[in-house]
N, CA, C and O atoms as a GROMACS GRO file, in nm:
protein
  436
    1ILE      N    1  -7.196  -2.223   2.458
    1ILE     CA    2  -7.142  -2.108   2.387
    1ILE      C    3  -7.212  -2.099   2.252
    1ILE      O    4  -7.235  -2.199   2.183
    2SER      N    5  -7.243  -1.980   2.220
    2SER     CA    6  -7.317  -1.962   2.095
    2SER      C    7  -7.221  -1.966   1.976
    2SER      O    8  -7.100  -1.950   1.990
    3GLU      N    9  -7.277  -1.987   1.865
    3GLU     CA   10  -7.199  -1.995   1.741
    3GLU      C   11  -7.132  -1.861   1.713
    3GLU      O   12  -7.019  -1.858   1.664
    4GLN      N   13  -7.197  -1.754   1.741
    4GLN     CA   14  -7.143  -1.620   1.717
    4GLN      C   15  -7.023  -1.595   1.807
    4GLN      O   16  -6.923  -1.538   1.761
    5GLN      N   17  -7.030  -1.634   1.933
    5GLN     CA   18  -6.917  -1.616   2.025
    5GLN      C   19  -6.798  -1.701   1.980
    5GLN      O   20  -6.683  -1.658   1.988
    6ARG      N   21  -6.828  -1.822   1.935
    6ARG     CA   22  -6.720  -1.910   1.887
    6ARG      C   23  -6.651  -1.847   1.767
    6ARG      O   24  -6.528  -1.850   1.758
    7ARG      N   25  -6.726  -1.789   1.676
    7ARG     CA   26  -6.669  -1.725   1.559
    7ARG      C   27  -6.588  -1.602   1.600
    7ARG      O   28  -6.483  -1.574   1.541
    8GLN      N   29  -6.635  -1.529   1.698
    8GLN     CA   30  -6.562  -1.411   1.744
    8GLN      C   31  -6.428  -1.452   1.805
    8GLN      O   32  -6.325  -1.389   1.780
    9ARG      N   33  -6.431  -1.559   1.888
    9ARG     CA   34  -6.305  -1.607   1.946
    9ARG      C   35  -6.210  -1.656   1.837
    9ARG      O   36  -6.090  -1.630   1.842
   10LEU      N   37  -6.264  -1.725   1.740
   10LEU     CA   38  -6.182  -1.774   1.630
   10LEU      C   39  -6.123  -1.655   1.551
   10LEU      O   40  -6.005  -1.657   1.517
   11ALA      N   41  -6.203  -1.555   1.524
   11ALA     CA   42  -6.156  -1.435   1.454
   11ALA      C   43  -6.051  -1.363   1.538
   11ALA      O   44  -5.952  -1.313   1.485
   12GLU      N   45  -6.072  -1.356   1.670
   12GLU     CA   46  -5.977  -1.292   1.761
   12GLU      C   47  -5.844  -1.368   1.760
   12GLU      O   48  -5.738  -1.306   1.756
   13ARG      N   49  -5.851  -1.500   1.763
   13ARG     CA   50  -5.729  -1.581   1.757
   13ARG      C   51  -5.655  -1.557   1.627
   13ARG      O   52  -5.532  -1.546   1.625
   14ARG      N   53  -5.728  -1.549   1.518
   14ARG     CA   54  -5.665  -1.524   1.388
   14ARG      C   55  -5.598  -1.387   1.387
   14ARG      O   56  -5.486  -1.373   1.339
   15ARG      N   57  -5.666  -1.287   1.438
   15ARG     CA   58  -5.608  -1.153   1.444
   15ARG      C   59  -5.482  -1.154   1.530
   15ARG      O   60  -5.380  -1.095   1.493
   16ASN      N   61  -5.490  -1.220   1.645
   16ASN     CA   62  -5.373  -1.228   1.735
   16ASN      C   63  -5.258  -1.301   1.666
   16ASN      O   64  -5.142  -1.259   1.676
   17LYS      N   65  -5.289  -1.409   1.597
   17LYS     CA   66  -5.185  -1.484   1.526
   17LYS      C   67  -5.123  -1.397   1.417
   17LYS      O   68  -5.001  -1.395   1.401
   18ILE      N   69  -5.206  -1.325   1.343
   18ILE     CA   70  -5.154  -1.236   1.238
   18ILE      C   71  -5.068  -1.126   1.301
   18ILE      O   72  -4.961  -1.096   1.249
   19LYS      N   73  -5.114  -1.066   1.412
   19LYS     CA   74  -5.035  -0.964   1.481
   19LYS      C   75  -4.901  -1.021   1.525
   19LYS      O   76  -4.796  -0.960   1.504
   20ASN      N   77  -4.905  -1.139   1.586
   20ASN     CA   78  -4.781  -1.203   1.633
   20ASN      C   79  -4.687  -1.232   1.516
   20ASN      O   80  -4.566  -1.210   1.526
   21ASP      N   81  -4.742  -1.280   1.405
   21ASP     CA   82  -4.659  -1.308   1.288
   21ASP      C   83  -4.594  -1.180   1.235
   21ASP      O   84  -4.476  -1.179   1.199
   22ILE      N   85  -4.672  -1.072   1.232
   22ILE     CA   86  -4.619  -0.943   1.186
   22ILE      C   87  -4.509  -0.895   1.279
   22ILE      O   88  -4.404  -0.849   1.233
   23ILE      N   89  -4.533  -0.904   1.409
   23ILE     CA   90  -4.432  -0.861   1.507
   23ILE      C   91  -4.306  -0.946   1.496
   23ILE      O   92  -4.196  -0.892   1.497
   24LEU      N   93  -4.322  -1.078   1.486
   24LEU     CA   94  -4.206  -1.166   1.472
   24LEU      C   95  -4.127  -1.135   1.345
   24LEU      O   96  -4.004  -1.134   1.345
   25LYS      N   97  -4.200  -1.110   1.236
   25LYS     CA   98  -4.134  -1.077   1.110
   25LYS      C   99  -4.059  -0.945   1.123
   25LYS      O  100  -3.946  -0.932   1.076
   26ALA      N  101  -4.121  -0.846   1.186
   26ALA     CA  102  -4.056  -0.717   1.206
   26ALA      C  103  -3.931  -0.732   1.292
   26ALA      O  104  -3.828  -0.671   1.263
   27LEU      N  105  -3.940  -0.812   1.398
   27LEU     CA  106  -3.824  -0.835   1.484
   27LEU      C  107  -3.713  -0.905   1.407
   27LEU      O  108  -3.595  -0.873   1.422
   28GLN      N  109  -3.751  -1.001   1.326
   28GLN     CA  110  -3.653  -1.073   1.245
   28GLN      C  111  -3.584  -0.979   1.147
   28GLN      O  112  -3.463  -0.984   1.128
   29GLU      N  113  -3.665  -0.891   1.084
   29GLU     CA  114  -3.609  -0.795   0.990
   29GLU      C  115  -3.516  -0.697   1.062
   29GLU      O  116  -3.411  -0.660   1.008
   30ALA      N  117  -3.554  -0.656   1.182
   30ALA     CA  118  -3.468  -0.566   1.260
   30ALA      C  119  -3.338  -0.636   1.294
   30ALA      O  120  -3.230  -0.576   1.288
   31SER      N  121  -3.348  -0.764   1.330
   31SER     CA  122  -3.228  -0.840   1.362
   31SER      C  123  -3.140  -0.854   1.237
   31SER      O  124  -3.018  -0.841   1.245
   32ASP      N  125  -3.203  -0.881   1.123
   32ASP     CA  126  -3.128  -0.891   0.998
   32ASP      C  127  -3.064  -0.757   0.964
   32ASP      O  128  -2.950  -0.751   0.917
   33LEU      N  129  -3.138  -0.650   0.987
   33LEU     CA  130  -3.086  -0.517   0.959
   33LEU      C  131  -2.966  -0.486   1.048
   33LEU      O  132  -2.866  -0.431   1.002
   34ASP      N  133  -2.976  -0.522   1.175
   34ASP     CA  134  -2.862  -0.502   1.267
   34ASP      C  135  -2.741  -0.582   1.220
   34ASP      O  136  -2.628  -0.533   1.224
   35ALA      N  137  -2.765  -0.706   1.176
   35ALA     CA  138  -2.656  -0.789   1.128
   35ALA      C  139  -2.591  -0.727   1.003
   35ALA      O  140  -2.469  -0.728   0.990
   36LEU      N  141  -2.673  -0.675   0.913
   36LEU     CA  142  -2.620  -0.611   0.793
   36LEU      C  143  -2.540  -0.486   0.828
   36LEU      O  144  -2.436  -0.459   0.768
   37ARG      N  145  -2.590  -0.409   0.924
   37ARG     CA  146  -2.516  -0.288   0.966
   37ARG      C  147  -2.380  -0.326   1.026
   37ARG      O  148  -2.279  -0.262   0.997
   38ALA      N  149  -2.380  -0.430   1.108
   38ALA     CA  150  -2.254  -0.474   1.169
   38ALA      C  151  -2.157  -0.523   1.061
   38ALA      O  152  -2.038  -0.494   1.067
   39GLU      N  153  -2.210  -0.596   0.964
   39GLU     CA  154  -2.125  -0.644   0.856
   39GLU      C  155  -2.069  -0.527   0.775
   39GLU      O  156  -1.953  -0.529   0.735
   40LYS      N  157  -2.151  -0.426   0.751
   40LYS     CA  158  -2.106  -0.307   0.678
   40LYS      C  159  -1.995  -0.236   0.754
   40LYS      O  160  -1.897  -0.191   0.695
   41ARG      N  161  -2.011  -0.225   0.888
   41ARG     CA  162  -1.905  -0.162   0.969
   41ARG      C  163  -1.774  -0.240   0.956
   41ARG      O  164  -1.667  -0.181   0.943
   42LEU      N  165  -1.784  -0.372   0.958
   42LEU     CA  166  -1.662  -0.454   0.946
   42LEU      C  167  -1.597  -0.436   0.809
   42LEU      O  168  -1.475  -0.429   0.798
   43ILE      N  169  -1.679  -0.427   0.707
   43ILE     CA  170  -1.625  -0.408   0.572
   43ILE      C  171  -1.556  -0.272   0.562
   43ILE      O  172  -1.447  -0.262   0.505
   44ILE      N  173  -1.617  -0.169   0.618
   44ILE     CA  174  -1.557  -0.035   0.615
   44ILE      C  175  -1.424  -0.034   0.691
   44ILE      O  176  -1.327   0.025   0.645
   45GLU      N  177  -1.420  -0.099   0.806
   45GLU     CA  178  -1.296  -0.107   0.884
   45GLU      C  179  -1.187  -0.179   0.805
   45GLU      O  180  -1.072  -0.136   0.804
   46GLU      N  181  -1.224  -0.288   0.739
   46GLU     CA  182  -1.127  -0.364   0.660
   46GLU      C  183  -1.076  -0.280   0.542
   46GLU      O  184  -0.958  -0.284   0.510
   47GLU      N  185  -1.166  -0.205   0.479
   47GLU     CA  186  -1.124  -0.117   0.370
   47GLU      C  187  -1.026  -0.012   0.420
   47GLU      O  188  -0.926   0.017   0.353
   48ARG      N  189  -1.054   0.046   0.536
   48ARG     CA  190  -0.961   0.146   0.593
   48ARG      C  191  -0.825   0.084   0.622
   48ARG      O  192  -0.721   0.144   0.594
   49ARG      N  193  -0.828  -0.036   0.678
   49ARG     CA  194  -0.702  -0.105   0.710
   49ARG      C  195  -0.622  -0.132   0.582
   49ARG      O  196  -0.501  -0.111   0.579
   50LEU      N  197  -0.690  -0.178   0.478
   50LEU     CA  198  -0.623  -0.207   0.352
   50LEU      C  199  -0.569  -0.080   0.286
   50LEU      O  200  -0.460  -0.082   0.228
   51LYS      N  201  -0.644   0.030   0.296
   51LYS     CA  202  -0.596   0.157   0.242
   51LYS      C  203  -0.471   0.202   0.316
   51LYS      O  204  -0.376   0.253   0.256
   52ALA      N  205  -0.472   0.183   0.448
   52ALA     CA  206  -0.354   0.221   0.528
   52ALA      C  207  -0.234   0.136   0.487
   52ALA      O  208  -0.123   0.187   0.473
   53LEU      N  209  -0.256   0.006   0.469
   53LEU     CA  210  -0.146  -0.082   0.427
   53LEU      C  211  -0.095  -0.042   0.289
   53LEU      O  212   0.026  -0.043   0.264
   54LEU      N  213  -0.186  -0.007   0.200
   54LEU     CA  214  -0.147   0.035   0.067
   54LEU      C  215  -0.064   0.163   0.074
   54LEU      O  216   0.035   0.178   0.002
   55GLY      N  217  -0.104   0.255   0.161
   55GLY     CA  218  -0.027   0.377   0.180
   55GLY      C  219   0.113   0.349   0.231
   55GLY      O  220   0.209   0.410   0.186
   56VAL      N  221   0.124   0.256   0.326
   56VAL     CA  222   0.254   0.219   0.380
   56VAL      C  223   0.340   0.156   0.270
   56VAL      O  224   0.459   0.186   0.258
   57GLU      N  225   0.279   0.069   0.190
   57GLU     CA  226   0.355   0.005   0.082
   57GLU      C  227   0.401   0.108  -0.020
   57GLU      O  228   0.514   0.100  -0.069
   58LYS      N  229   0.314   0.205  -0.053
   58LYS     CA  230   0.354   0.309  -0.147
   58LYS      C  231   0.471   0.389  -0.091
   58LYS      O  232   0.566   0.420  -0.163
   59THR      N  233   0.463   0.421   0.038
   59THR     CA  234   0.571   0.496   0.102
   59THR      C  235   0.701   0.416   0.100
   59THR      O  236   0.808   0.469   0.068
   60ASN      N  237   0.691   0.288   0.135
   60ASN     CA  238   0.810   0.203   0.133
   60ASN      C  239   0.867   0.190  -0.008
   60ASN      O  240   0.988   0.192  -0.026
   61SER      N  241   0.780   0.178  -0.105
   61SER     CA  242   0.823   0.168  -0.244
   61SER      C  243   0.894   0.295  -0.288
   61SER      O  244   0.997   0.291  -0.354
   62LYS      N  245   0.836   0.409  -0.249
   62LYS     CA  246   0.897   0.538  -0.284
   62LYS      C  247   1.034   0.552  -0.217
   62LYS      O  248   1.130   0.597  -0.280
   63LYS      N  249   1.043   0.512  -0.091
   63LYS     CA  250   1.172   0.517  -0.020
   63LYS      C  251   1.274   0.428  -0.091
   63LYS      O  252   1.390   0.466  -0.108
   64LYS      N  253   1.230   0.309  -0.132
   64LYS     CA  254   1.320   0.216  -0.200
   64LYS      C  255   1.366   0.274  -0.332
   64LYS      O  256   1.483   0.263  -0.368
   65GLN      N  257   1.272   0.336  -0.407
   65GLN     CA  258   1.310   0.399  -0.534
   65GLN      C  259   1.410   0.512  -0.511
   65GLN      O  260   1.507   0.526  -0.585
   66ASP      N  261   1.385   0.592  -0.409
   66ASP     CA  262   1.477   0.702  -0.377
   66ASP      C  263   1.615   0.648  -0.339
   66ASP      O  264   1.717   0.702  -0.382
   67LEU      N  265   1.617   0.543  -0.259
   67LEU     CA  266   1.744   0.483  -0.218
   67LEU      C  267   1.818   0.427  -0.339
   67LEU      O  268   1.939   0.445  -0.352
   68MET      N  269   1.746   0.358  -0.427
   68MET     CA  270   1.809   0.302  -0.547
   68MET      C  271   1.864   0.414  -0.636
   68MET      O  272   1.974   0.402  -0.690
   69ALA      N  273   1.788   0.523  -0.651
   69ALA     CA  274   1.836   0.636  -0.731
   69ALA      C  275   1.961   0.697  -0.669
   69ALA      O  276   2.056   0.731  -0.740
   70ALA      N  277   1.961   0.710  -0.537
   70ALA     CA  278   2.078   0.764  -0.468
   70ALA      C  279   2.199   0.673  -0.487
   70ALA      O  280   2.311   0.719  -0.507
   71MET      N  281   2.175   0.542  -0.478
   71MET     CA  282   2.285   0.447  -0.496
   71MET      C  283   2.339   0.453  -0.640
   71MET      O  284   2.460   0.447  -0.661
   72ARG      N  285   2.249   0.463  -0.738
   72ARG     CA  286   2.293   0.474  -0.878
   72ARG      C  287   2.374   0.603  -0.898
   72ARG      O  288   2.477   0.602  -0.965
   73ALA      N  289   2.326   0.713  -0.839
   73ALA     CA  290   2.396   0.840  -0.852
   73ALA      C  291   2.535   0.830  -0.788
   73ALA      O  292   2.632   0.880  -0.843
   74GLU      N  293   2.542   0.767  -0.672
   74GLU     CA  294   2.671   0.751  -0.604
   74GLU      C  295   2.766   0.664  -0.687
   74GLU      O  296   2.884   0.695  -0.700
   75THR      N  297   2.713   0.557  -0.742
   75THR     CA  298   2.795   0.469  -0.827
   75THR      C  299   2.844   0.544  -0.949
   75THR      O  300   2.961   0.533  -0.988
   76HIS      N  301   2.754   0.622  -1.009
   76HIS     CA  302   2.792   0.701  -1.127
   76HIS      C  303   2.899   0.804  -1.089
   76HIS      O  304   2.996   0.823  -1.163
   77ARG      N  305   2.881   0.870  -0.975
   77ARG     CA  306   2.979   0.970  -0.929
   77ARG      C  307   3.116   0.905  -0.908
   77ARG      O  308   3.218   0.960  -0.948
   78ARG      N  309   3.116   0.788  -0.844
   78ARG     CA  310   3.244   0.719  -0.820
   78ARG      C  311   3.308   0.677  -0.951
   78ARG      O  312   3.430   0.687  -0.969
   79GLN      N  313   3.225   0.630  -1.043
   79GLN     CA  314   3.278   0.587  -1.172
   79GLN      C  315   3.338   0.706  -1.246
   79GLN      O  316   3.446   0.695  -1.305
   80MET      N  317   3.268   0.819  -1.244
   80MET     CA  318   3.320   0.939  -1.310
   80MET      C  319   3.451   0.985  -1.245
   80MET      O  320   3.545   1.024  -1.313
   81LYS      N  321   3.454   0.978  -1.114
   81LYS     CA  322   3.575   1.019  -1.040
   81LYS      C  323   3.691   0.926  -1.076
   81LYS      O  324   3.804   0.970  -1.094
   82HIS      N  325   3.661   0.797  -1.085
   82HIS     CA  326   3.763   0.698  -1.118
   82HIS      C  327   3.814   0.721  -1.261
   82HIS      O  328   3.935   0.717  -1.286
   83GLU      N  329   3.721   0.747  -1.354
   83GLU     CA  330   3.760   0.771  -1.493
   83GLU      C  331   3.842   0.898  -1.503
   83GLU      O  332   3.939   0.903  -1.579
   84GLN      N  333   3.805   1.002  -1.429
   84GLN     CA  334   3.882   1.126  -1.431
   84GLN      C  335   4.021   1.103  -1.374
   84GLN      O  336   4.120   1.159  -1.421
   85GLY      N  337   4.027   1.019  -1.273
   85GLY     CA  338   4.157   0.986  -1.215
   85GLY      C  339   4.244   0.911  -1.314
   85GLY      O  340   4.366   0.933  -1.318
   86GLU      N  341   4.184   0.823  -1.393
   86GLU     CA  342   4.261   0.750  -1.494
   86GLU      C  343   4.311   0.844  -1.602
   86GLU      O  344   4.424   0.831  -1.649
   87VAL      N  345   4.225   0.939  -1.641
   87VAL     CA  346   4.266   1.037  -1.743
   87VAL      C  347   4.381   1.120  -1.691
   87VAL      O  348   4.479   1.142  -1.762
   88LYS      N  349   4.370   1.167  -1.566
   88LYS     CA  350   4.477   1.246  -1.505
   88LYS      C  351   4.603   1.162  -1.494
   88LYS      O  352   4.714   1.209  -1.519
   89GLY      N  353   4.585   1.035  -1.455
   89GLY     CA  354   4.700   0.947  -1.441
   89GLY      C  355   4.770   0.923  -1.573
   89GLY      O  356   4.892   0.924  -1.580
   90SER      N  357   4.694   0.902  -1.678
   90SER     CA  358   4.757   0.881  -1.808
   90SER      C  359   4.822   1.009  -1.857
   90SER      O  360   4.925   1.005  -1.924
   91HIS      N  361   4.763   1.122  -1.825
   91HIS     CA  362   4.821   1.251  -1.862
   91HIS      C  363   4.953   1.271  -1.790
   91HIS      O  364   5.051   1.318  -1.848
   92LEU      N  365   4.954   1.235  -1.662
   92LEU     CA  366   5.078   1.246  -1.585
   92LEU      C  367   5.183   1.150  -1.638
   92LEU      O  368   5.301   1.185  -1.641
   93LYS      N  369   5.143   1.031  -1.678
   93LYS     CA  370   5.238   0.934  -1.733
   93LYS      C  371   5.300   0.986  -1.861
   93LYS      O  372   5.420   0.970  -1.883
   94LYS      N  373   5.218   1.050  -1.946
   94LYS     CA  374   5.270   1.106  -2.070
   94LYS      C  375   5.371   1.216  -2.039
   94LYS      O  376   5.478   1.222  -2.101
   95LYS      N  377   5.338   1.303  -1.943
   95LYS     CA  378   5.430   1.410  -1.904
   95LYS      C  379   5.559   1.349  -1.850
   95LYS      O  380   5.668   1.394  -1.883
   96SER      N  381   5.544   1.248  -1.768
   96SER     CA  382   5.659   1.186  -1.706
   96SER      C  383   5.750   1.124  -1.812
   96SER      O  384   5.872   1.139  -1.804
   97SER      N  385   5.693   1.057  -1.908
   97SER     CA  386   5.776   0.995  -2.011
   97SER      C  387   5.841   1.103  -2.100
   97SER      O  388   5.954   1.086  -2.144
   98LYS      N  389   5.771   1.213  -2.125
   98LYS     CA  390   5.830   1.324  -2.200
   98LYS      C  391   5.946   1.384  -2.122
   98LYS      O  392   6.053   1.411  -2.176
   99ASN      N  393   5.921   1.403  -1.991
   99ASN     CA  394   6.026   1.460  -1.907
   99ASN      C  395   6.149   1.370  -1.903
   99ASN      O  396   6.262   1.418  -1.907
  100ARG      N  397   6.127   1.240  -1.897
  100ARG     CA  398   6.238   1.146  -1.894
  100ARG      C  399   6.316   1.152  -2.026
  100ARG      O  400   6.439   1.148  -2.030
  101ALA      N  401   6.239   1.162  -2.133
  101ALA     CA  402   6.306   1.167  -2.264
  101ALA      C  403   6.388   1.295  -2.276
  101ALA      O  404   6.502   1.292  -2.321
  102LEU      N  405   6.330   1.409  -2.234
  102LEU     CA  406   6.405   1.535  -2.239
  102LEU      C  407   6.527   1.530  -2.149
  102LEU      O  408   6.635   1.574  -2.186
  103HIS      N  409   6.507   1.474  -2.030
  103HIS     CA  410   6.616   1.464  -1.935
  103HIS      C  411   6.727   1.375  -1.992
  103HIS      O  412   6.846   1.404  -1.974
  104TYR      N  413   6.689   1.271  -2.059
  104TYR     CA  414   6.787   1.179  -2.118
  104TYR      C  415   6.870   1.252  -2.224
  104TYR      O  416   6.992   1.239  -2.229
  105TRP      N  417   6.800   1.329  -2.310
  105TRP     CA  418   6.871   1.398  -2.418
  105TRP      C  419   6.957   1.511  -2.365
  105TRP      O  420   7.062   1.542  -2.421
  106LYS      N  421   6.912   1.572  -2.258
  106LYS     CA  422   6.993   1.680  -2.200
  106LYS      C  423   7.120   1.624  -2.139
  106LYS      O  424   7.227   1.684  -2.150
  107ASN      N  425   7.109   1.513  -2.075
  107ASN     CA  426   7.224   1.456  -2.005
  107ASN      C  427   7.319   1.386  -2.100
  107ASN      O  428   7.434   1.363  -2.063
  108THR      N  429   7.279   1.352  -2.216
  108THR     CA  430   7.368   1.284  -2.309
  108THR      C  431   7.461   1.381  -2.379
  108THR      O  432   7.563   1.340  -2.434
  109ASP      N  433   7.428   1.507  -2.377
  109ASP     CA  434   7.516   1.606  -2.442
  109ASP      C  435   7.633   1.638  -2.362
  109ASP      O  436   7.716   1.719  -2.403
   0.00000   0.00000   0.00000
């Protein structure tokens, strides 16, 4: 084999090796890119799930606040009703004692 043919084969091997290295690197990058895309999809799904949970928690919190406000309003209403009843009761007691006093004085004559 001549020296020129040997150099050509050596150059051909180098070109083939460089081509193979480039192809392997491109395949590796494509694989890395696919992995990154899959990871991004998972992150987006997790963000959606967390947003949904946050929405549920906000809704539950709002319901709880509404329930607490309703309970406070009901307690206040009952308290006002009770206080009004006490005022009416004391008013009736005053009338009753006045009536008894008048009745007593009328009957003593």
